[in-house]
C-alpha positions as CSV (number, residue, x, y, z in Angstrom):
1,M,-5.2,32.3,29.0
2,L,-3.8,31.4,25.5
3,Q,-1.3,35.1,26.3
4,R,-0.3,33.3,29.5
5,Y,0.9,29.8,27.5
6,R,2.5,32.6,24.9
7,M,4.6,33.7,28.3
8,L,5.6,30.9,28.6
9,V,6.7,29.6,25.2
10,F,8.5,33.2,25.2
11,A,9.9,32.0,28.5
12,T,11.2,28.3,27.0
13,V,12.4,30.4,24.0
14,V,15.0,32.4,25.6
15,Q,16.2,30.1,28.1
16,P,18.4,27.8,26.0
17,G,18.4,31.0,23.3
18,A,17.0,28.7,20.3
19,L,13.7,28.4,18.6
20,I,14.0,24.7,18.0
21,A,15.2,23.2,21.8
22,A,12.2,25.4,22.5
23,A,10.0,23.3,20.3
24,Q,11.3,20.4,21.6
25,T,11.1,21.0,25.0
26,L,7.6,22.6,24.6
27,N,6.4,19.2,22.1
28,I,5.8,21.2,19.2
29,S,6.4,22.6,16.2
30,H,9.6,25.1,15.9
31,S,7.2,27.2,13.5
32,M,4.5,27.2,15.9
33,V,6.9,28.9,18.3
34,S,7.4,31.5,16.2
35,Q,3.8,32.1,15.5
36,Y,3.6,32.1,19.1
37,L,6.2,35.0,19.7
38,Q,4.8,37.1,17.2
39,K,1.5,36.8,18.3
40,L,3.0,37.9,21.8
41,Q,4.9,40.7,20.4
42,Q,1.5,41.8,19.0
43,C,-0.6,42.0,21.7
44,L,2.5,43.4,23.9
45,R,3.0,46.5,21.1
46,C,6.5,45.7,21.8
47,R,9.5,44.1,20.7
48,L,10.7,40.9,23.4
49,S,13.7,39.6,21.5
50,H,15.7,40.0,18.7
51,R,18.0,37.1,16.5
52,P,21.4,38.7,15.9
53,S,22.1,35.1,13.9
54,R,20.6,31.6,15.1
55,T,20.0,32.4,18.6
56,I,17.5,34.7,20.1
57,G,17.9,37.4,22.9
58,L,15.9,39.5,24.6
59,A,15.6,43.0,23.4
60,D,16.3,45.8,25.0
61,N,14.2,46.1,28.8
62,N,12.7,43.2,28.8
63,R,14.2,41.3,31.6
64,E,12.0,42.1,33.9
65,F,9.2,40.6,31.6
66,F,11.3,37.4,31.2
67,G,11.8,37.3,34.9
68,N,8.0,36.9,35.6
69,C,7.7,34.9,32.3
70,T,10.5,32.8,33.9
71,K,8.5,32.6,37.3
72,L,5.5,31.6,35.6
73,R,7.1,28.4,34.0
74,Q,8.3,27.1,37.1
75,L,4.6,27.6,39.2
76,A,3.5,25.7,35.6
77,T,5.9,23.3,36.6
78,Q,5.0,22.9,40.0
79,A,1.6,22.6,39.7
80,E,2.2,20.3,37.1
81,R,4.6,18.2,39.9
82,H,1.9,18.5,42.6
83,C,-0.8,17.1,40.3
84,H,1.3,14.1,39.0
85,S,2.9,13.5,42.7
86,T,2.4,9.9,44.5
87,T,1.1,11.9,47.6
88,H,-2.1,12.7,45.8
89,A,-4.8,9.5,45.3
90,P,-5.3,9.0,41.6
91,S,-8.9,10.5,40.4
92,N,-10.6,9.5,37.6
93,R,-13.2,13.1,37.3
94,G,-10.9,13.8,33.8
95,N,-7.0,13.7,31.9
96,C,-4.9,15.9,32.0
97,R,-4.3,16.1,27.9
């Protein structure tokens, strides 16, 4: 499960190309974003991104992986919207935090 969250973080970072923007979007610290990216790269044993300056870009041959991570992010967003939709009656079964 944590690996999937790291993939969501990766997709969120590459989209705007900046760690700080991703951190703000995800509501986590910029150092946490960096740690998630490092751990994901370690687990996958490949370099996913590069930082030529203050921006983040895709490393070579990672466009397909990024595309899949982006799809995962879109599905998570759709699922969250579905849960918060006004067409569903509220439930007291638990909180989403």
